[in-house]
Structure formats: structure tokens, C-alpha cells
Biopython code that builds the backbone (N, CA, C, O; Angstrom):
import numpy as np
from Bio.PDB.StructureBuilder import StructureBuilder

atoms = [
    (1, "MET", "N", (1.000, -1.092, -0.193)),
    (1, "MET", "CA", (0.260, 0.273, -0.037)),
    (1, "MET", "C", (1.063, 1.284, -0.030)),
    (1, "MET", "O", (0.846, 2.337, -0.630)),
    (2, "GLU", "N", (2.224, 0.990, 0.773)),
    (2, "GLU", "CA", (2.787, 2.431, 0.886)),
    (2, "GLU", "C", (3.497, 2.602, -0.155)),
    (2, "GLU", "O", (4.108, 3.667, -0.246)),
    (3, "TYR", "N", (3.627, 1.461, -1.381)),
    (3, "TYR", "CA", (4.078, 1.912, -2.405)),
    (3, "TYR", "C", (3.389, 2.491, -3.625)),
    (3, "TYR", "O", (3.947, 2.992, -4.600)),
    (4, "VAL", "N", (2.121, 2.348, -3.424)),
    (4, "VAL", "CA", (1.278, 2.502, -4.484)),
    (4, "VAL", "C", (0.884, 4.135, -4.089)),
    (4, "VAL", "O", (0.508, 4.899, -4.978)),
    (5, "LEU", "N", (0.988, 4.496, -2.933)),
    (5, "LEU", "CA", (0.672, 6.034, -2.067)),
    (5, "LEU", "C", (2.207, 6.918, -2.704)),
    (5, "LEU", "O", (2.251, 8.100, -3.045)),
    (6, "LEU", "N", (3.280, 5.983, -2.715)),
    (6, "LEU", "CA", (4.221, 6.762, -3.335)),
    (6, "LEU", "C", (4.234, 7.065, -4.666)),
    (6, "LEU", "O", (4.341, 8.220, -5.079)),
    (7, "LEU", "N", (4.115, 5.945, -5.478)),
    (7, "LEU", "CA", (3.642, 5.824, -6.894)),
    (7, "LEU", "C", (3.068, 7.034, -7.262)),
    (7, "LEU", "O", (3.638, 7.679, -8.143)),
    (8, "LEU", "N", (1.735, 7.603, -6.603)),
    (8, "LEU", "CA", (0.509, 7.884, -6.666)),
    (8, "LEU", "C", (1.455, 9.228, -6.578)),
    (8, "LEU", "O", (1.433, 9.890, -7.616)),
    (9, "ALA", "N", (2.209, 9.702, -5.617)),
    (9, "ALA", "CA", (2.506, 10.887, -5.195)),
    (9, "ALA", "C", (3.587, 11.616, -6.058)),
    (9, "ALA", "O", (3.796, 12.829, -6.089)),
    (10, "LEU", "N", (4.279, 10.559, -6.803)),
    (10, "LEU", "CA", (5.372, 10.699, -7.515)),
    (10, "LEU", "C", (4.473, 11.291, -8.869)),
    (10, "LEU", "O", (4.899, 12.181, -9.605)),
    (11, "GLY", "N", (3.268, 10.673, -9.022)),
    (11, "GLY", "CA", (2.771, 10.847, -10.076)),
    (11, "GLY", "C", (2.286, 12.406, -10.156)),
    (11, "GLY", "O", (2.646, 13.054, -11.139)),
    (12, "VAL", "N", (1.785, 12.794, -9.534)),
    (12, "VAL", "CA", (0.968, 13.478, -9.167)),
    (12, "VAL", "C", (1.977, 15.069, -9.296)),
    (12, "VAL", "O", (1.477, 16.025, -9.888)),
    (13, "LEU", "N", (3.326, 15.172, -8.708)),
    (13, "LEU", "CA", (4.438, 15.563, -8.626)),
    (13, "LEU", "C", (5.248, 16.043, -9.968)),
    (13, "LEU", "O", (5.803, 17.112, -10.226)),
    (14, "GLY", "N", (5.111, 14.946, -10.650)),
    (14, "GLY", "CA", (5.703, 14.765, -12.099)),
    (14, "GLY", "C", (4.356, 15.847, -13.065)),
    (14, "GLY", "O", (4.757, 16.823, -13.699)),
    (15, "VAL", "N", (3.230, 15.588, -13.047)),
    (15, "VAL", "CA", (1.848, 16.151, -13.455)),
    (15, "VAL", "C", (2.160, 17.312, -13.446)),
    (15, "VAL", "O", (2.392, 17.908, -14.498)),
    (16, "THR", "N", (2.249, 17.982, -12.067)),
    (16, "THR", "CA", (2.388, 19.462, -11.811)),
    (16, "THR", "C", (3.621, 20.002, -12.123)),
    (16, "THR", "O", (3.678, 21.232, -12.152)),
    (17, "ALA", "N", (5.026, 19.112, -12.461)),
    (17, "ALA", "CA", (6.071, 20.016, -12.858)),
    (17, "ALA", "C", (5.837, 20.322, -14.298)),
    (17, "ALA", "O", (6.121, 21.382, -14.855)),
    (18, "LEU", "N", (5.188, 19.083, -14.931)),
    (18, "LEU", "CA", (4.949, 19.271, -16.440)),
    (18, "LEU", "C", (4.262, 20.412, -16.544)),
    (18, "LEU", "O", (4.538, 21.212, -17.439)),
    (19, "ALA", "N", (3.195, 20.665, -15.575)),
    (19, "ALA", "CA", (1.854, 21.982, -16.109)),
    (19, "ALA", "C", (3.131, 23.043, -15.804)),
    (19, "ALA", "O", (3.394, 23.721, -16.797)),
    (20, "VAL", "N", (3.874, 23.288, -14.767)),
    (20, "VAL", "CA", (4.407, 24.382, -14.629)),
    (20, "VAL", "C", (5.518, 24.989, -15.790)),
    (20, "VAL", "O", (5.647, 26.198, -15.981)),
    (21, "ILE", "N", (6.332, 23.896, -16.566)),
    (21, "ILE", "CA", (7.036, 24.241, -17.152)),
    (21, "ILE", "C", (6.311, 24.312, -18.369)),
    (21, "ILE", "O", (6.722, 25.191, -19.125)),
    (22, "GLY", "N", (5.147, 23.498, -18.864)),
    (22, "GLY", "CA", (4.416, 23.881, -20.140)),
    (22, "GLY", "C", (3.686, 25.814, -20.144)),
    (22, "GLY", "O", (3.637, 26.508, -21.159)),
    (23, "ARG", "N", (3.371, 26.119, -19.191)),
    (23, "ARG", "CA", (3.032, 27.557, -18.735)),
    (23, "ARG", "C", (4.096, 28.306, -19.033)),
    (23, "ARG", "O", (4.018, 29.393, -19.606)),
    (24, "ARG", "N", (5.234, 27.720, -18.628)),
    (24, "ARG", "CA", (6.691, 29.049, -18.455)),
    (24, "ARG", "C", (7.124, 29.385, -20.191)),
    (24, "ARG", "O", (7.417, 30.522, -20.561)),
    (25, "THR", "N", (7.098, 28.196, -21.117)),
    (25, "THR", "CA", (7.588, 27.914, -22.339)),
    (25, "THR", "C", (6.744, 28.055, -23.246)),
    (25, "THR", "O", (7.163, 28.116, -24.401)),
    (26, "SER", "N", (5.371, 28.142, -22.996)),
    (26, "SER", "CA", (4.370, 28.209, -24.502)),
    (26, "SER", "C", (3.434, 29.460, -24.364)),
    (26, "SER", "O", (3.255, 29.901, -23.229)),
    (27, "GLY", "N", (2.990, 29.900, -25.142)),
    (27, "GLY", "CA", (2.185, 31.043, -24.946)),
    (27, "GLY", "C", (2.610, 32.322, -25.092)),
    (27, "GLY", "O", (3.779, 32.452, -25.452)),
    (28, "PRO", "N", (1.820, 33.526, -24.864)),
    (28, "PRO", "CA", (2.422, 34.688, -25.221)),
    (28, "PRO", "C", (3.451, 35.426, -23.905)),
    (28, "PRO", "O", (4.202, 36.401, -23.919)),
    (29, "ARG", "N", (3.056, 34.415, -22.786)),
    (29, "ARG", "CA", (4.200, 34.901, -21.673)),
    (29, "ARG", "C", (5.431, 33.948, -21.695)),
    (29, "ARG", "O", (6.061, 34.075, -20.644)),
    (30, "GLY", "N", (6.058, 32.916, -22.652)),
    (30, "GLY", "CA", (6.751, 32.188, -22.925)),
    (30, "GLY", "C", (8.223, 33.057, -23.049)),
    (30, "GLY", "O", (8.314, 34.270, -23.235)),
    (31, "LEU", "N", (9.027, 32.361, -22.938)),
    (31, "LEU", "CA", (10.716, 32.684, -22.970)),
    (31, "LEU", "C", (10.794, 33.412, -24.742)),
    (31, "LEU", "O", (10.427, 32.901, -25.800)),
    (32, "GLY", "N", (11.342, 34.593, -24.503)),
    (32, "GLY", "CA", (11.798, 35.230, -25.638)),
    (32, "GLY", "C", (12.983, 34.424, -26.444)),
    (32, "GLY", "O", (13.113, 33.222, -26.216)),
    (33, "PRO", "N", (13.723, 34.986, -27.250)),
    (33, "PRO", "CA", (15.007, 34.408, -28.071)),
    (33, "PRO", "C", (16.146, 34.850, -27.142)),
    (33, "PRO", "O", (16.226, 35.991, -26.687)),
    (34, "ALA", "N", (17.079, 33.797, -26.878)),
    (34, "ALA", "CA", (18.122, 33.925, -26.248)),
    (34, "ALA", "C", (19.139, 34.916, -26.570)),
    (34, "ALA", "O", (19.574, 35.011, -27.718)),
    (35, "THR", "N", (19.582, 35.736, -25.520)),
    (35, "THR", "CA", (20.226, 36.890, -25.685)),
    (35, "THR", "C", (21.855, 36.798, -25.077)),
    (35, "THR", "O", (21.956, 35.932, -24.208)),
    (36, "THR", "N", (22.662, 37.262, -25.269)),
    (36, "THR", "CA", (23.875, 37.510, -24.607)),
    (36, "THR", "C", (23.913, 38.817, -24.050)),
    (36, "THR", "O", (23.140, 39.728, -24.347)),
    (37, "SER", "N", (25.030, 38.880, -23.067)),
    (37, "SER", "CA", (25.329, 39.938, -22.356)),
    (37, "SER", "C", (26.944, 39.816, -22.514)),
    (37, "SER", "O", (27.584, 40.553, -21.764)),
    (38, "LEU", "N", (27.538, 39.144, -23.220)),
    (38, "LEU", "CA", (28.859, 39.493, -23.310)),
    (38, "LEU", "C", (29.445, 39.963, -24.215)),
    (38, "LEU", "O", (28.891, 39.919, -25.314)),
    (39, "PRO", "N", (30.606, 40.508, -24.115)),
    (39, "PRO", "CA", (31.057, 41.750, -25.122)),
    (39, "PRO", "C", (31.299, 41.108, -26.354)),
    (39, "PRO", "O", (31.272, 39.939, -25.970)),
    (40, "PRO", "N", (31.508, 41.057, -27.516)),
    (40, "PRO", "CA", (31.822, 40.485, -28.987)),
    (40, "PRO", "C", (33.732, 40.473, -28.911)),
    (40, "PRO", "O", (34.537, 41.272, -28.432)),
    (41, "VAL", "N", (33.885, 39.170, -29.629)),
    (41, "VAL", "CA", (35.450, 39.415, -29.426)),
    (41, "VAL", "C", (35.412, 40.276, -30.842)),
    (41, "VAL", "O", (34.679, 40.296, -31.830)),
    (42, "VAL", "N", (36.530, 40.935, -30.426)),
    (42, "VAL", "CA", (36.559, 42.283, -31.919)),
    (42, "VAL", "C", (38.120, 42.352, -32.266)),
    (42, "VAL", "O", (38.905, 42.844, -31.455)),
    (43, "LEU", "N", (38.523, 41.865, -33.441)),
    (43, "LEU", "CA", (39.773, 41.879, -34.163)),
    (43, "LEU", "C", (39.709, 43.109, -34.830)),
    (43, "LEU", "O", (38.597, 43.480, -35.206)),
    (44, "PRO", "N", (40.885, 43.955, -35.092)),
    (44, "PRO", "CA", (41.546, 45.064, -35.958)),
    (44, "PRO", "C", (40.962, 44.826, -37.613)),
    (44, "PRO", "O", (40.439, 43.736, -37.843)),
    (45, "GLU", "N", (41.018, 45.432, -38.288)),
    (45, "GLU", "CA", (40.550, 45.130, -39.333)),
    (45, "GLU", "C", (41.275, 44.345, -40.501)),
    (45, "GLU", "O", (40.832, 43.725, -41.467)),
    (46, "SER", "N", (42.651, 44.625, -40.016)),
    (46, "SER", "CA", (43.665, 43.976, -40.712)),
    (46, "SER", "C", (44.734, 43.144, -39.123)),
    (46, "SER", "O", (45.709, 43.699, -38.616)),
    (47, "PRO", "N", (44.346, 42.219, -38.819)),
    (47, "PRO", "CA", (45.012, 41.511, -37.449)),
    (47, "PRO", "C", (46.238, 41.142, -37.762)),
    (47, "PRO", "O", (46.503, 40.632, -38.851)),
    (48, "ARG", "N", (47.063, 41.351, -36.889)),
    (48, "ARG", "CA", (48.527, 41.021, -36.919)),
    (48, "ARG", "C", (48.786, 39.680, -35.917)),
    (48, "ARG", "O", (47.832, 39.195, -35.310)),
    (49, "GLU", "N", (49.882, 39.229, -35.816)),
    (49, "GLU", "CA", (50.044, 37.919, -34.858)),
    (49, "GLU", "C", (49.362, 38.255, -33.440)),
    (49, "GLU", "O", (48.622, 37.475, -32.839)),
    (50, "ALA", "N", (49.725, 39.531, -33.004)),
    (50, "ALA", "CA", (49.727, 39.742, -31.687)),
    (50, "ALA", "C", (48.367, 39.771, -31.279)),
    (50, "ALA", "O", (47.818, 39.188, -30.344)),
    (51, "ASP", "N", (47.821, 40.708, -32.313)),
    (51, "ASP", "CA", (45.923, 40.766, -32.100)),
    (51, "ASP", "C", (45.531, 39.539, -31.747)),
    (51, "ASP", "O", (44.897, 39.375, -30.704)),
    (52, "ILE", "N", (45.936, 38.247, -32.775)),
    (52, "ILE", "CA", (45.290, 37.305, -32.824)),
    (52, "ILE", "C", (45.780, 36.541, -31.608)),
    (52, "ILE", "O", (44.841, 35.863, -31.192)),
    (53, "SER", "N", (46.890, 36.371, -30.854)),
    (53, "SER", "CA", (47.087, 36.005, -29.842)),
    (53, "SER", "C", (46.577, 36.308, -28.376)),
    (53, "SER", "O", (46.268, 35.548, -27.458)),
    (54, "ALA", "N", (46.596, 37.665, -28.479)),
    (54, "ALA", "CA", (45.783, 38.390, -27.353)),
    (54, "ALA", "C", (44.119, 37.849, -27.643)),
    (54, "ALA", "O", (43.396, 38.292, -26.751)),
    (55, "VAL", "N", (43.637, 37.322, -28.283)),
    (55, "VAL", "CA", (42.464, 36.994, -28.606)),
    (55, "VAL", "C", (41.709, 36.199, -27.143)),
    (55, "VAL", "O", (42.560, 35.568, -26.516)),
    (56, "ARG", "N", (40.668, 36.149, -26.682)),
    (56, "ARG", "CA", (40.243, 35.095, -25.285)),
    (56, "ARG", "C", (38.866, 35.485, -25.363)),
    (56, "ARG", "O", (38.305, 36.580, -25.386)),
    (57, "PHE", "N", (38.441, 34.204, -25.402)),
    (57, "PHE", "CA", (37.029, 33.873, -25.676)),
    (57, "PHE", "C", (36.147, 33.351, -24.292)),
    (57, "PHE", "O", (36.633, 32.413, -23.660)),
    (58, "SER", "N", (35.008, 33.884, -23.879)),
    (58, "SER", "CA", (34.330, 33.674, -22.963)),
    (58, "SER", "C", (34.087, 32.035, -22.623)),
    (58, "SER", "O", (33.705, 31.345, -23.569)),
    (59, "VAL", "N", (34.262, 31.483, -21.511)),
    (59, "VAL", "CA", (33.979, 30.149, -21.224)),
    (59, "VAL", "C", (32.616, 29.921, -20.901)),
    (59, "VAL", "O", (31.957, 30.579, -20.096)),
    (60, "ALA", "N", (32.104, 28.638, -21.793)),
    (60, "ALA", "CA", (30.966, 28.713, -21.274)),
    (60, "ALA", "C", (30.668, 27.285, -20.642)),
    (60, "ALA", "O", (31.627, 26.557, -20.385)),
    (61, "LEU", "N", (29.159, 26.790, -20.342)),
    (61, "LEU", "CA", (29.221, 25.309, -19.668)),
    (61, "LEU", "C", (29.953, 24.661, -19.846)),
    (61, "LEU", "O", (30.527, 24.161, -18.879)),
    (62, "ARG", "N", (30.357, 24.292, -21.245)),
    (62, "ARG", "CA", (30.975, 23.493, -21.863)),
    (62, "ARG", "C", (31.865, 23.642, -22.527)),
    (62, "ARG", "O", (32.217, 22.724, -23.269)),
    (63, "GLY", "N", (32.385, 24.564, -22.505)),
    (63, "GLY", "CA", (33.925, 25.421, -23.563)),
    (63, "GLY", "C", (33.630, 26.416, -23.506)),
    (63, "GLY", "O", (33.004, 26.950, -22.591)),
    (64, "TYR", "N", (34.094, 26.971, -24.662)),
    (64, "TYR", "CA", (34.517, 28.238, -25.248)),
    (64, "TYR", "C", (32.742, 28.350, -25.947)),
    (64, "TYR", "O", (31.911, 27.498, -26.262)),
    (65, "ARG", "N", (32.757, 29.543, -25.956)),
    (65, "ARG", "CA", (31.175, 30.103, -26.865)),
    (65, "ARG", "C", (31.274, 29.878, -28.294)),
    (65, "ARG", "O", (32.300, 30.244, -28.867)),
    (66, "CYS", "N", (30.441, 29.383, -28.871)),
    (66, "CYS", "CA", (30.574, 28.761, -30.335)),
    (66, "CYS", "C", (30.553, 29.841, -31.261)),
    (66, "CYS", "O", (31.190, 29.821, -32.315)),
    (67, "ASP", "N", (29.601, 31.083, -30.768)),
    (67, "ASP", "CA", (29.299, 31.794, -31.339)),
    (67, "ASP", "C", (30.358, 33.162, -31.484)),
    (67, "ASP", "O", (30.263, 34.138, -32.227)),
    (68, "GLN", "N", (31.263, 32.856, -30.594)),
    (68, "GLN", "CA", (32.497, 33.948, -30.519)),
    (68, "GLN", "C", (33.669, 33.663, -31.567)),
    (68, "GLN", "O", (34.329, 34.386, -32.313)),
    (69, "VAL", "N", (33.633, 31.977, -31.234)),
    (69, "VAL", "CA", (34.496, 31.210, -31.867)),
    (69, "VAL", "C", (34.320, 31.429, -33.487)),
    (69, "VAL", "O", (35.198, 31.955, -34.172)),
    (70, "ASP", "N", (33.012, 30.933, -34.030)),
    (70, "ASP", "CA", (33.036, 31.259, -35.084)),
    (70, "ASP", "C", (33.283, 32.431, -35.500)),
    (70, "ASP", "O", (34.310, 32.502, -36.176)),
    (71, "GLU", "N", (32.582, 33.619, -35.310)),
    (71, "GLU", "CA", (32.884, 34.673, -35.568)),
    (71, "GLU", "C", (34.291, 35.206, -36.030)),
    (71, "GLU", "O", (34.575, 35.608, -37.158)),
    (72, "THR", "N", (35.101, 35.130, -34.948)),
    (72, "THR", "CA", (36.673, 35.525, -34.938)),
    (72, "THR", "C", (37.280, 34.461, -36.025)),
    (72, "THR", "O", (38.175, 34.828, -36.786)),
    (73, "LEU", "N", (36.774, 33.166, -36.068)),
    (73, "LEU", "CA", (37.516, 32.089, -37.516)),
    (73, "LEU", "C", (37.352, 32.681, -38.758)),
    (73, "LEU", "O", (38.192, 32.708, -39.657)),
    (74, "ASP", "N", (35.539, 33.448, -38.780)),
    (74, "ASP", "CA", (35.222, 33.837, -40.252)),
    (74, "ASP", "C", (35.998, 35.090, -40.585)),
    (74, "ASP", "O", (36.394, 35.227, -41.742)),
    (75, "HIS", "N", (36.248, 36.009, -39.690)),
    (75, "HIS", "CA", (36.962, 37.356, -39.808)),
    (75, "HIS", "C", (38.442, 37.011, -39.804)),
    (75, "HIS", "O", (39.258, 37.924, -39.930)),
    (76, "LEU", "N", (38.863, 35.676, -39.660)),
    (76, "LEU", "CA", (40.761, 35.061, -39.870)),
    (76, "LEU", "C", (40.543, 34.566, -41.304)),
    (76, "LEU", "O", (41.449, 34.764, -42.114)),
    (77, "ALA", "N", (39.583, 34.029, -41.635)),
    (77, "ALA", "CA", (39.472, 33.295, -42.858)),
    (77, "ALA", "C", (39.446, 34.468, -43.625)),
    (77, "ALA", "O", (40.574, 34.679, -44.070)),
    (78, "GLN", "N", (38.489, 35.471, -44.027)),
    (78, "GLN", "CA", (38.456, 36.387, -44.805)),
    (78, "GLN", "C", (39.645, 37.287, -44.910)),
    (78, "GLN", "O", (39.737, 37.957, -45.939)),
    (79, "GLU", "N", (40.650, 37.407, -43.913)),
    (79, "GLU", "CA", (41.689, 38.190, -43.558)),
    (79, "GLU", "C", (42.644, 37.319, -44.628)),
    (79, "GLU", "O", (43.367, 37.801, -45.501)),
    (80, "ILE", "N", (42.449, 35.939, -44.321)),
    (80, "ILE", "CA", (43.548, 34.951, -44.701)),
    (80, "ILE", "C", (43.661, 34.986, -46.461)),
    (80, "ILE", "O", (44.635, 34.965, -47.215)),
    (81, "GLU", "N", (42.317, 35.044, -46.682)),
    (81, "GLU", "CA", (41.761, 35.064, -48.003)),
    (81, "GLU", "C", (42.496, 36.228, -48.783)),
    (81, "GLU", "O", (43.366, 36.100, -49.645)),
    (82, "ARG", "N", (41.973, 37.335, -48.306)),
    (82, "ARG", "CA", (42.646, 38.805, -48.964)),
    (82, "ARG", "C", (43.765, 38.642, -48.868)),
    (82, "ARG", "O", (44.253, 38.907, -49.966)),
    (83, "LEU", "N", (44.675, 38.289, -48.038)),
    (83, "LEU", "CA", (46.269, 38.201, -47.814)),
    (83, "LEU", "C", (46.899, 37.061, -49.166)),
    (83, "LEU", "O", (47.864, 37.317, -49.885)),
    (84, "ASN", "N", (46.176, 35.992, -49.219)),
    (84, "ASN", "CA", (46.421, 35.497, -50.372)),
    (84, "ASN", "C", (46.229, 35.891, -52.119)),
    (84, "ASN", "O", (46.973, 35.506, -53.020)),
    (85, "HIS", "N", (45.205, 36.624, -52.232)),
    (85, "HIS", "CA", (45.001, 37.772, -53.076)),
    (85, "HIS", "C", (45.884, 38.365, -53.618)),
    (85, "HIS", "O", (46.417, 38.316, -54.727)),
    (86, "GLU", "N", (46.080, 39.351, -52.098)),
    (86, "GLU", "CA", (47.333, 40.125, -52.203)),
    (86, "GLU", "C", (48.561, 39.460, -52.874)),
    (86, "GLU", "O", (49.097, 40.066, -53.802)),
    (87, "LEU", "N", (49.002, 38.377, -52.516)),
    (87, "LEU", "CA", (50.011, 37.717, -52.376)),
    (87, "LEU", "C", (50.444, 37.258, -54.042)),
    (87, "LEU", "O", (51.548, 37.409, -54.563)),
    (88, "GLU", "N", (49.330, 36.720, -54.601)),
    (88, "GLU", "CA", (49.134, 36.012, -55.736)),
    (88, "GLU", "C", (49.368, 37.193, -56.677)),
    (88, "GLU", "O", (50.182, 37.042, -57.588)),
    (89, "ALA", "N", (48.555, 38.661, -56.502)),
    (89, "ALA", "CA", (48.969, 39.445, -57.337)),
    (89, "ALA", "C", (50.661, 40.217, -57.368)),
    (89, "ALA", "O", (51.231, 40.931, -58.194)),
    (90, "ALA", "N", (51.019, 39.700, -56.152)),
    (90, "ALA", "CA", (52.332, 40.346, -56.535)),
    (90, "ALA", "C", (53.256, 39.336, -56.994)),
    (90, "ALA", "O", (54.323, 39.783, -57.414)),
    (91, "ARG", "N", (53.104, 38.055, -57.016)),
    (91, "ARG", "CA", (53.655, 36.952, -57.737)),
    (91, "ARG", "C", (53.533, 36.929, -59.214)),
    (91, "ARG", "O", (54.260, 36.284, -59.969)),
    (92, "ARG", "N", (52.399, 37.808, -59.607)),
    (92, "ARG", "CA", (52.207, 37.958, -61.259)),
    (92, "ARG", "C", (52.762, 38.920, -61.935)),
    (92, "ARG", "O", (52.940, 38.888, -63.153)),
    (93, "GLN", "N", (53.201, 40.225, -60.873)),
    (93, "GLN", "CA", (54.431, 41.509, -61.420)),
    (93, "GLN", "C", (55.583, 41.087, -61.861)),
    (93, "GLN", "O", (56.216, 40.201, -61.286)),
    (94, "PRO", "N", (55.976, 41.677, -62.929)),
    (94, "PRO", "CA", (57.136, 41.211, -63.547)),
    (94, "PRO", "C", (58.421, 41.675, -62.066)),
    (94, "PRO", "O", (58.159, 42.761, -61.550)),
    (95, "HIS", "N", (59.365, 41.106, -61.607)),
    (95, "HIS", "CA", (60.289, 41.511, -60.881)),
    (95, "HIS", "C", (60.814, 42.822, -61.023)),
    (95, "HIS", "O", (61.141, 43.055, -62.187)),
    (96, "GLY", "N", (61.008, 43.764, -60.221)),
    (96, "GLY", "CA", (61.681, 45.041, -60.519)),
    (96, "GLY", "C", (60.976, 45.926, -60.752)),
    (96, "GLY", "O", (61.444, 47.046, -60.957)),
    (97, "THR", "N", (59.351, 45.628, -60.797)),
    (97, "THR", "CA", (58.360, 46.921, -61.010)),
    (97, "THR", "C", (57.751, 46.675, -59.263)),
    (97, "THR", "O", (57.792, 45.800, -58.398)),
    (98, "THR", "N", (57.196, 48.069, -59.452)),
    (98, "THR", "CA", (56.654, 48.129, -57.533)),
    (98, "THR", "C", (55.156, 48.440, -57.814)),
    (98, "THR", "O", (54.702, 48.768, -58.910)),
    (99, "LYS", "N", (54.593, 48.317, -56.880)),
    (99, "LYS", "CA", (53.133, 48.545, -56.772)),
    (99, "LYS", "C", (53.077, 49.701, -56.334)),
    (99, "LYS", "O", (53.763, 50.020, -55.363)),
    (100, "GLN", "N", (52.115, 50.724, -57.056)),
    (100, "GLN", "CA", (52.199, 52.252, -56.356)),
    (100, "GLN", "C", (50.544, 52.695, -55.928)),
    (100, "GLN", "O", (50.313, 53.780, -55.393)),
]
sb = StructureBuilder()
sb.init_structure("model")
sb.init_model(0)
sb.init_chain("A")
sb.init_seg("    ")
for serial, (resi, resn, name, xyz) in enumerate(atoms, 1):
    if name == "N":
        sb.init_residue(resn, " ", resi, " ")
    sb.init_atom(name, np.array(xyz, "f"), 0.0, 1.0, " ", f" {name:<3s}", serial, name[0])
structure = sb.get_structure()
């Protein structure tokens, strides 16, 4: 008999918890989109080695914040691409001529 009452109490507690959670996450009073209060990781327009070495990411529950890492890696990839194009253009110029 004690086990039946215990199971009944756990069932009522579970249903109550689900009802409370359901109210908080649905309808007009639900939670809005996630926002961050952390500052963005900002690199200069043309980052140098020292700028990249100085980058620090905020630590989240299970590691670094993916949004900060992705944004910084995208910026670095664009800069590397720009430098590769500049290097290719310099290699195509005949020796002895300078870019003005």
C-alpha cells in the first residue's frame, strides 16, 4: 500500500512539474529568444599575430562560446583570403616593378 501511495505522489508531482514548465515555455508569456550580455570578440580590420594571440573567448558551460569562436574564425578566414589574393597579385608582377 505504501508503494502505491508513493507512486501516486510521484505521479502528481510529475504532472504538476510538467504543467508549470508548459506554462513557462508556451503562449504569450513564454521565454523570448536567447540573448547574450557578453561583449563580442573584436579583431582589428587587418589583424596581426599579436592581435590573434591576444584573443580570449568566454568560457561557457561546456567550453568556449561557439558564436564567438565562429565569428572570429570567419574574420580570420576573410583576412587570410585577402592576403592570399594580394600575394598572388604580387607574384604575377614582373620582378623590378613596384606597386604604387
